[in-house]
Biotite code that builds the C-alpha atoms (Angstrom):
import biotite.structure as struc

atoms = struc.array([
    struc.Atom([109.701, 88.340, 126.664], chain_id="A", res_id=1, res_name="MET", atom_name="CA", element="C"),
    struc.Atom([111.643, 86.115, 123.977], chain_id="A", res_id=2, res_name="SER", atom_name="CA", element="C"),
    struc.Atom([110.147, 84.538, 120.722], chain_id="A", res_id=3, res_name="ILE", atom_name="CA", element="C"),
    struc.Atom([113.033, 82.641, 118.514], chain_id="A", res_id=4, res_name="GLU", atom_name="CA", element="C"),
    struc.Atom([110.172, 80.803, 116.135], chain_id="A", res_id=5, res_name="SER", atom_name="CA", element="C"),
    struc.Atom([106.286, 79.944, 115.771], chain_id="A", res_id=6, res_name="GLY", atom_name="CA", element="C"),
    struc.Atom([103.597, 82.778, 115.415], chain_id="A", res_id=7, res_name="ARG", atom_name="CA", element="C"),
    struc.Atom([103.286, 85.058, 118.381], chain_id="A", res_id=8, res_name="THR", atom_name="CA", element="C"),
    struc.Atom([100.238, 87.497, 118.134], chain_id="A", res_id=9, res_name="LEU", atom_name="CA", element="C"),
    struc.Atom([99.676, 90.856, 120.205], chain_id="A", res_id=10, res_name="ILE", atom_name="CA", element="C"),
    struc.Atom([96.215, 91.821, 120.455], chain_id="A", res_id=11, res_name="VAL", atom_name="CA", element="C"),
    struc.Atom([94.131, 94.742, 122.107], chain_id="A", res_id=12, res_name="GLY", atom_name="CA", element="C"),
    struc.Atom([92.349, 98.111, 122.113], chain_id="A", res_id=13, res_name="PRO", atom_name="CA", element="C"),
    struc.Atom([94.216, 101.426, 120.438], chain_id="A", res_id=14, res_name="ALA", atom_name="CA", element="C"),
    struc.Atom([97.027, 102.327, 122.346], chain_id="A", res_id=15, res_name="ASN", atom_name="CA", element="C"),
    struc.Atom([97.885, 99.806, 124.824], chain_id="A", res_id=16, res_name="VAL", atom_name="CA", element="C"),
    struc.Atom([101.838, 99.566, 122.868], chain_id="A", res_id=17, res_name="GLY", atom_name="CA", element="C"),
    struc.Atom([101.106, 96.488, 120.174], chain_id="A", res_id=18, res_name="LYS", atom_name="CA", element="C"),
    struc.Atom([103.410, 98.500, 117.900], chain_id="A", res_id=19, res_name="THR", atom_name="CA", element="C"),
    struc.Atom([105.661, 98.953, 120.474], chain_id="A", res_id=20, res_name="THR", atom_name="CA", element="C"),
    struc.Atom([105.874, 95.287, 121.743], chain_id="A", res_id=21, res_name="ALA", atom_name="CA", element="C"),
    struc.Atom([106.506, 94.433, 117.869], chain_id="A", res_id=22, res_name="THR", atom_name="CA", element="C"),
    struc.Atom([109.085, 96.731, 116.960], chain_id="A", res_id=23, res_name="GLY", atom_name="CA", element="C"),
    struc.Atom([110.948, 95.349, 120.423], chain_id="A", res_id=24, res_name="GLU", atom_name="CA", element="C"),
    struc.Atom([110.574, 91.759, 119.051], chain_id="A", res_id=25, res_name="LEU", atom_name="CA", element="C"),
    struc.Atom([111.691, 93.005, 116.211], chain_id="A", res_id=26, res_name="LEU", atom_name="CA", element="C"),
    struc.Atom([114.584, 94.957, 117.702], chain_id="A", res_id=27, res_name="GLU", atom_name="CA", element="C"),
    struc.Atom([115.993, 91.827, 119.965], chain_id="A", res_id=28, res_name="GLN", atom_name="CA", element="C"),
    struc.Atom([115.429, 89.506, 117.005], chain_id="A", res_id=29, res_name="TRP", atom_name="CA", element="C"),
    struc.Atom([117.830, 92.082, 115.021], chain_id="A", res_id=30, res_name="LEU", atom_name="CA", element="C"),
    struc.Atom([120.160, 91.969, 117.708], chain_id="A", res_id=31, res_name="ALA", atom_name="CA", element="C"),
    struc.Atom([120.012, 88.211, 118.092], chain_id="A", res_id=32, res_name="GLU", atom_name="CA", element="C"),
    struc.Atom([120.645, 87.434, 114.638], chain_id="A", res_id=33, res_name="HIS", atom_name="CA", element="C"),
    struc.Atom([121.157, 89.919, 112.136], chain_id="A", res_id=34, res_name="GLY", atom_name="CA", element="C"),
    struc.Atom([119.017, 91.912, 109.570], chain_id="A", res_id=35, res_name="THR", atom_name="CA", element="C"),
    struc.Atom([118.734, 88.504, 106.695], chain_id="A", res_id=36, res_name="ASP", atom_name="CA", element="C"),
    struc.Atom([115.455, 87.751, 105.907], chain_id="A", res_id=37, res_name="GLY", atom_name="CA", element="C"),
    struc.Atom([114.109, 90.028, 107.866], chain_id="A", res_id=38, res_name="VAL", atom_name="CA", element="C"),
    struc.Atom([110.938, 91.582, 106.419], chain_id="A", res_id=39, res_name="VAL", atom_name="CA", element="C"),
    struc.Atom([108.620, 94.452, 108.414], chain_id="A", res_id=40, res_name="ALA", atom_name="CA", element="C"),
    struc.Atom([105.297, 94.918, 106.605], chain_id="A", res_id=41, res_name="LEU", atom_name="CA", element="C"),
    struc.Atom([103.232, 97.708, 107.881], chain_id="A", res_id=42, res_name="ASP", atom_name="CA", element="C"),
    struc.Atom([99.242, 98.378, 107.952], chain_id="A", res_id=43, res_name="PHE", atom_name="CA", element="C"),
    struc.Atom([99.261, 100.451, 110.263], chain_id="A", res_id=44, res_name="ALA", atom_name="CA", element="C"),
    struc.Atom([96.601, 104.105, 109.186], chain_id="A", res_id=45, res_name="PRO", atom_name="CA", element="C"),
    struc.Atom([97.719, 106.982, 111.304], chain_id="A", res_id=46, res_name="GLU", atom_name="CA", element="C"),
    struc.Atom([95.068, 108.703, 112.433], chain_id="A", res_id=47, res_name="VAL", atom_name="CA", element="C"),
    struc.Atom([94.199, 111.540, 114.823], chain_id="A", res_id=48, res_name="GLU", atom_name="CA", element="C"),
    struc.Atom([91.330, 111.539, 116.708], chain_id="A", res_id=49, res_name="ARG", atom_name="CA", element="C"),
    struc.Atom([90.213, 113.228, 119.637], chain_id="A", res_id=50, res_name="ASP", atom_name="CA", element="C"),
    struc.Atom([93.714, 114.794, 120.035], chain_id="A", res_id=51, res_name="GLY", atom_name="CA", element="C"),
    struc.Atom([95.482, 111.636, 120.399], chain_id="A", res_id=52, res_name="ARG", atom_name="CA", element="C"),
    struc.Atom([96.961, 109.788, 117.145], chain_id="A", res_id=53, res_name="ILE", atom_name="CA", element="C"),
    struc.Atom([95.170, 106.333, 116.780], chain_id="A", res_id=54, res_name="LEU", atom_name="CA", element="C"),
    struc.Atom([98.014, 103.692, 115.353], chain_id="A", res_id=55, res_name="GLY", atom_name="CA", element="C"),
    struc.Atom([101.379, 104.270, 114.433], chain_id="A", res_id=56, res_name="GLY", atom_name="CA", element="C"),
    struc.Atom([104.019, 103.039, 112.135], chain_id="A", res_id=57, res_name="ARG", atom_name="CA", element="C"),
    struc.Atom([107.254, 99.955, 113.224], chain_id="A", res_id=58, res_name="LEU", atom_name="CA", element="C"),
    struc.Atom([109.654, 102.796, 112.403], chain_id="A", res_id=59, res_name="ASP", atom_name="CA", element="C"),
    struc.Atom([108.139, 105.131, 115.005], chain_id="A", res_id=60, res_name="ARG", atom_name="CA", element="C"),
    struc.Atom([109.250, 102.809, 117.558], chain_id="A", res_id=61, res_name="VAL", atom_name="CA", element="C"),
    struc.Atom([112.002, 100.532, 116.537], chain_id="A", res_id=62, res_name="ALA", atom_name="CA", element="C"),
    struc.Atom([115.125, 101.322, 114.307], chain_id="A", res_id=63, res_name="THR", atom_name="CA", element="C"),
    struc.Atom([115.136, 99.112, 111.720], chain_id="A", res_id=64, res_name="LEU", atom_name="CA", element="C"),
    struc.Atom([118.362, 99.210, 109.394], chain_id="A", res_id=65, res_name="PRO", atom_name="CA", element="C"),
    struc.Atom([118.143, 99.705, 105.930], chain_id="A", res_id=66, res_name="ALA", atom_name="CA", element="C"),
    struc.Atom([119.077, 95.622, 105.509], chain_id="A", res_id=67, res_name="ALA", atom_name="CA", element="C"),
    struc.Atom([115.676, 95.250, 106.432], chain_id="A", res_id=68, res_name="VAL", atom_name="CA", element="C"),
    struc.Atom([113.434, 95.003, 103.729], chain_id="A", res_id=69, res_name="ASP", atom_name="CA", element="C"),
    struc.Atom([110.915, 97.419, 105.495], chain_id="A", res_id=70, res_name="TYR", atom_name="CA", element="C"),
    struc.Atom([107.299, 97.910, 103.026], chain_id="A", res_id=71, res_name="ARG", atom_name="CA", element="C"),
    struc.Atom([104.471, 100.207, 104.585], chain_id="A", res_id=72, res_name="ALA", atom_name="CA", element="C"),
    struc.Atom([101.147, 100.589, 103.174], chain_id="A", res_id=73, res_name="LEU", atom_name="CA", element="C"),
    struc.Atom([99.995, 103.952, 103.571], chain_id="A", res_id=74, res_name="ASP", atom_name="CA", element="C"),
    struc.Atom([97.085, 102.958, 104.765], chain_id="A", res_id=75, res_name="ALA", atom_name="CA", element="C"),
    struc.Atom([93.081, 104.544, 104.972], chain_id="A", res_id=76, res_name="HIS", atom_name="CA", element="C"),
    struc.Atom([91.452, 103.804, 108.212], chain_id="A", res_id=77, res_name="ALA", atom_name="CA", element="C"),
    struc.Atom([88.182, 102.915, 107.171], chain_id="A", res_id=78, res_name="PRO", atom_name="CA", element="C"),
    struc.Atom([85.744, 103.912, 110.113], chain_id="A", res_id=79, res_name="ARG", atom_name="CA", element="C"),
    struc.Atom([87.576, 107.269, 110.902], chain_id="A", res_id=80, res_name="SER", atom_name="CA", element="C"),
    struc.Atom([87.799, 108.790, 107.289], chain_id="A", res_id=81, res_name="GLU", atom_name="CA", element="C"),
    struc.Atom([84.465, 108.389, 105.817], chain_id="A", res_id=82, res_name="GLY", atom_name="CA", element="C"),
    struc.Atom([81.203, 106.594, 106.865], chain_id="A", res_id=83, res_name="ALA", atom_name="CA", element="C"),
    struc.Atom([79.719, 107.207, 103.351], chain_id="A", res_id=84, res_name="ASP", atom_name="CA", element="C"),
    struc.Atom([82.668, 105.120, 101.415], chain_id="A", res_id=85, res_name="ASP", atom_name="CA", element="C"),
    struc.Atom([83.699, 102.474, 104.971], chain_id="A", res_id=86, res_name="GLU", atom_name="CA", element="C"),
    struc.Atom([83.974, 100.082, 102.064], chain_id="A", res_id=87, res_name="ALA", atom_name="CA", element="C"),
    struc.Atom([85.418, 101.261, 99.414], chain_id="A", res_id=88, res_name="ALA", atom_name="CA", element="C"),
    struc.Atom([88.933, 102.459, 101.666], chain_id="A", res_id=89, res_name="LEU", atom_name="CA", element="C"),
    struc.Atom([88.971, 98.961, 102.367], chain_id="A", res_id=90, res_name="ALA", atom_name="CA", element="C"),
    struc.Atom([88.744, 97.242, 99.280], chain_id="A", res_id=91, res_name="ARG", atom_name="CA", element="C"),
    struc.Atom([91.783, 100.121, 98.338], chain_id="A", res_id=92, res_name="ASP", atom_name="CA", element="C"),
    struc.Atom([93.670, 99.258, 101.675], chain_id="A", res_id=93, res_name="ASN", atom_name="CA", element="C"),
    struc.Atom([93.071, 95.176, 99.993], chain_id="A", res_id=94, res_name="ALA", atom_name="CA", element="C"),
    struc.Atom([94.061, 95.815, 96.860], chain_id="A", res_id=95, res_name="ASP", atom_name="CA", element="C"),
    struc.Atom([97.399, 97.882, 98.003], chain_id="A", res_id=96, res_name="ARG", atom_name="CA", element="C"),
    struc.Atom([98.253, 95.233, 100.455], chain_id="A", res_id=97, res_name="ALA", atom_name="CA", element="C"),
    struc.Atom([97.774, 92.401, 97.848], chain_id="A", res_id=98, res_name="ARG", atom_name="CA", element="C"),
    struc.Atom([100.426, 94.400, 95.622], chain_id="A", res_id=99, res_name="ALA", atom_name="CA", element="C"),
    struc.Atom([102.521, 95.058, 98.715], chain_id="A", res_id=100, res_name="LEU", atom_name="CA", element="C"),
    struc.Atom([102.488, 91.384, 99.378], chain_id="A", res_id=101, res_name="PHE", atom_name="CA", element="C"),
    struc.Atom([103.485, 89.930, 95.831], chain_id="A", res_id=102, res_name="ALA", atom_name="CA", element="C"),
    struc.Atom([106.569, 92.814, 95.850], chain_id="A", res_id=103, res_name="ASP", atom_name="CA", element="C"),
    struc.Atom([107.894, 91.283, 98.906], chain_id="A", res_id=104, res_name="ALA", atom_name="CA", element="C"),
    struc.Atom([110.710, 89.009, 98.857], chain_id="A", res_id=105, res_name="PRO", atom_name="CA", element="C"),
    struc.Atom([110.004, 85.595, 98.754], chain_id="A", res_id=106, res_name="ASP", atom_name="CA", element="C"),
    struc.Atom([111.601, 83.844, 101.613], chain_id="A", res_id=107, res_name="ASP", atom_name="CA", element="C"),
    struc.Atom([111.350, 85.686, 104.116], chain_id="A", res_id=108, res_name="PRO", atom_name="CA", element="C"),
    struc.Atom([113.252, 84.619, 107.781], chain_id="A", res_id=109, res_name="THR", atom_name="CA", element="C"),
    struc.Atom([111.503, 86.073, 110.533], chain_id="A", res_id=110, res_name="ALA", atom_name="CA", element="C"),
    struc.Atom([108.200, 88.528, 109.776], chain_id="A", res_id=111, res_name="VAL", atom_name="CA", element="C"),
    struc.Atom([107.212, 91.030, 111.752], chain_id="A", res_id=112, res_name="PHE", atom_name="CA", element="C"),
    struc.Atom([103.548, 92.672, 110.512], chain_id="A", res_id=113, res_name="VAL", atom_name="CA", element="C"),
    struc.Atom([101.975, 96.258, 112.289], chain_id="A", res_id=114, res_name="ASN", atom_name="CA", element="C"),
    struc.Atom([98.410, 96.272, 112.366], chain_id="A", res_id=115, res_name="ASP", atom_name="CA", element="C"),
    struc.Atom([97.664, 93.093, 110.782], chain_id="A", res_id=116, res_name="ALA", atom_name="CA", element="C"),
    struc.Atom([93.693, 93.106, 109.985], chain_id="A", res_id=117, res_name="THR", atom_name="CA", element="C"),
    struc.Atom([93.794, 96.274, 107.971], chain_id="A", res_id=118, res_name="ILE", atom_name="CA", element="C"),
    struc.Atom([94.391, 94.276, 105.089], chain_id="A", res_id=119, res_name="PRO", atom_name="CA", element="C"),
    struc.Atom([91.486, 92.404, 105.377], chain_id="A", res_id=120, res_name="PHE", atom_name="CA", element="C"),
    struc.Atom([88.794, 94.722, 106.721], chain_id="A", res_id=121, res_name="GLN", atom_name="CA", element="C"),
    struc.Atom([87.222, 94.467, 102.823], chain_id="A", res_id=122, res_name="ALA", atom_name="CA", element="C"),
    struc.Atom([86.435, 90.437, 103.361], chain_id="A", res_id=123, res_name="ASP", atom_name="CA", element="C"),
    struc.Atom([88.036, 88.554, 106.216], chain_id="A", res_id=124, res_name="GLY", atom_name="CA", element="C"),
    struc.Atom([90.567, 86.458, 104.621], chain_id="A", res_id=125, res_name="ASP", atom_name="CA", element="C"),
    struc.Atom([93.609, 86.449, 106.204], chain_id="A", res_id=126, res_name="ILE", atom_name="CA", element="C"),
    struc.Atom([94.874, 83.838, 103.221], chain_id="A", res_id=127, res_name="GLY", atom_name="CA", element="C"),
    struc.Atom([97.179, 85.879, 101.638], chain_id="A", res_id=128, res_name="PRO", atom_name="CA", element="C"),
    struc.Atom([99.458, 87.046, 104.743], chain_id="A", res_id=129, res_name="LEU", atom_name="CA", element="C"),
    struc.Atom([99.691, 83.314, 105.877], chain_id="A", res_id=130, res_name="CYS", atom_name="CA", element="C"),
    struc.Atom([100.522, 82.279, 102.268], chain_id="A", res_id=131, res_name="ALA", atom_name="CA", element="C"),
    struc.Atom([103.364, 84.949, 103.085], chain_id="A", res_id=132, res_name="TYR", atom_name="CA", element="C"),
    struc.Atom([104.514, 83.953, 106.178], chain_id="A", res_id=133, res_name="CYS", atom_name="CA", element="C"),
    struc.Atom([104.102, 80.250, 105.573], chain_id="A", res_id=134, res_name="GLY", atom_name="CA", element="C"),
    struc.Atom([108.172, 79.010, 105.338], chain_id="A", res_id=135, res_name="ALA", atom_name="CA", element="C"),
    struc.Atom([109.250, 81.469, 107.905], chain_id="A", res_id=136, res_name="ALA", atom_name="CA", element="C"),
    struc.Atom([110.661, 80.654, 111.134], chain_id="A", res_id=137, res_name="ARG", atom_name="CA", element="C"),
    struc.Atom([109.174, 83.798, 112.835], chain_id="A", res_id=138, res_name="LEU", atom_name="CA", element="C"),
    struc.Atom([106.221, 86.168, 112.833], chain_id="A", res_id=139, res_name="VAL", atom_name="CA", element="C"),
    struc.Atom([105.309, 88.548, 114.826], chain_id="A", res_id=140, res_name="VAL", atom_name="CA", element="C"),
    struc.Atom([102.365, 90.696, 114.038], chain_id="A", res_id=141, res_name="ALA", atom_name="CA", element="C"),
    struc.Atom([99.836, 92.489, 116.058], chain_id="A", res_id=142, res_name="ASN", atom_name="CA", element="C"),
    struc.Atom([95.845, 93.322, 115.131], chain_id="A", res_id=143, res_name="ALA", atom_name="CA", element="C"),
    struc.Atom([93.406, 95.453, 116.906], chain_id="A", res_id=144, res_name="PHE", atom_name="CA", element="C"),
    struc.Atom([90.641, 93.493, 118.955], chain_id="A", res_id=145, res_name="ALA", atom_name="CA", element="C"),
    struc.Atom([87.457, 96.105, 121.067], chain_id="A", res_id=146, res_name="SER", atom_name="CA", element="C"),
    struc.Atom([84.744, 97.237, 120.019], chain_id="A", res_id=147, res_name="ASP", atom_name="CA", element="C"),
    struc.Atom([85.391, 100.959, 120.268], chain_id="A", res_id=148, res_name="GLU", atom_name="CA", element="C"),
    struc.Atom([85.814, 101.269, 116.501], chain_id="A", res_id=149, res_name="LEU", atom_name="CA", element="C"),
    struc.Atom([82.021, 99.614, 115.959], chain_id="A", res_id=150, res_name="GLY", atom_name="CA", element="C"),
    struc.Atom([80.543, 96.323, 115.470], chain_id="A", res_id=151, res_name="THR", atom_name="CA", element="C"),
    struc.Atom([77.963, 96.080, 113.035], chain_id="A", res_id=152, res_name="ASP", atom_name="CA", element="C"),
    struc.Atom([79.284, 97.721, 110.044], chain_id="A", res_id=153, res_name="ASP", atom_name="CA", element="C"),
    struc.Atom([81.334, 95.295, 107.221], chain_id="A", res_id=154, res_name="PRO", atom_name="CA", element="C"),
    struc.Atom([84.406, 96.641, 108.123], chain_id="A", res_id=155, res_name="VAL", atom_name="CA", element="C"),
    struc.Atom([84.415, 95.529, 111.414], chain_id="A", res_id=156, res_name="SER", atom_name="CA", element="C"),
    struc.Atom([82.540, 92.264, 111.025], chain_id="A", res_id=157, res_name="ARG", atom_name="CA", element="C"),
    struc.Atom([85.223, 91.510, 108.508], chain_id="A", res_id=158, res_name="HIS", atom_name="CA", element="C"),
    struc.Atom([87.938, 92.924, 110.628], chain_id="A", res_id=159, res_name="GLU", atom_name="CA", element="C"),
    struc.Atom([86.585, 90.451, 113.112], chain_id="A", res_id=160, res_name="ARG", atom_name="CA", element="C"),
    struc.Atom([86.715, 87.931, 111.055], chain_id="A", res_id=161, res_name="THR", atom_name="CA", element="C"),
    struc.Atom([90.389, 88.477, 110.215], chain_id="A", res_id=162, res_name="ALA", atom_name="CA", element="C"),
    struc.Atom([90.827, 88.524, 113.814], chain_id="A", res_id=163, res_name="LEU", atom_name="CA", element="C"),
    struc.Atom([89.628, 85.373, 114.768], chain_id="A", res_id=164, res_name="THR", atom_name="CA", element="C"),
    struc.Atom([91.226, 84.046, 111.725], chain_id="A", res_id=165, res_name="ALA", atom_name="CA", element="C"),
    struc.Atom([94.666, 85.174, 112.772], chain_id="A", res_id=166, res_name="LEU", atom_name="CA", element="C"),
    struc.Atom([94.412, 83.860, 116.470], chain_id="A", res_id=167, res_name="ARG", atom_name="CA", element="C"),
    struc.Atom([93.173, 80.202, 115.170], chain_id="A", res_id=168, res_name="GLU", atom_name="CA", element="C"),
    struc.Atom([96.388, 80.945, 112.800], chain_id="A", res_id=169, res_name="TRP", atom_name="CA", element="C"),
    struc.Atom([99.249, 81.944, 115.664], chain_id="A", res_id=170, res_name="ALA", atom_name="CA", element="C"),
    struc.Atom([100.870, 79.905, 118.072], chain_id="A", res_id=171, res_name="ASP", atom_name="CA", element="C"),
    struc.Atom([100.808, 82.217, 120.547], chain_id="A", res_id=172, res_name="ARG", atom_name="CA", element="C"),
    struc.Atom([98.408, 84.950, 121.897], chain_id="A", res_id=173, res_name="VAL", atom_name="CA", element="C"),
    struc.Atom([99.377, 88.452, 123.399], chain_id="A", res_id=174, res_name="VAL", atom_name="CA", element="C"),
    struc.Atom([96.716, 89.980, 125.289], chain_id="A", res_id=175, res_name="THR", atom_name="CA", element="C"),
    struc.Atom([97.422, 93.603, 126.440], chain_id="A", res_id=176, res_name="LEU", atom_name="CA", element="C"),
    struc.Atom([95.228, 96.297, 127.680], chain_id="A", res_id=177, res_name="GLN", atom_name="CA", element="C"),
])
């Protein structure tokens, strides 16, 4: 898959290769266009469940040259970490992600986003991501799309709201199974 412009969203359940596909597109962009204006936003928590790692950072699957502006959130996985404080963990992710957006370069050319719904599990509002990526020539984002971690809790409902908005915002949606 070769993508030169627009907004691409890669979706699917856990461990189907969303991060790997995003990393491959990032490396392809770098090979063809270089590092100028490239920003990678990494919101993926890393959680072990049933002996396997759920999620994973872009720097595990792609080579990120120092010139790439790589910003990783040390994110919580609210539904996996604590049933009693899911909302508080989601809010903490949201607050720290907004600070990350505020500190990122103002005029990115290409933005690659790993686990794009994590910052929006507190309220479902993807506005900060859309605003940040608004002038970028290329945006590639991936997001969890499955009921396997829950459906009726507030975090899951907000994540579905964010995912729906991301699907509408994207020019292309690629579904991995």
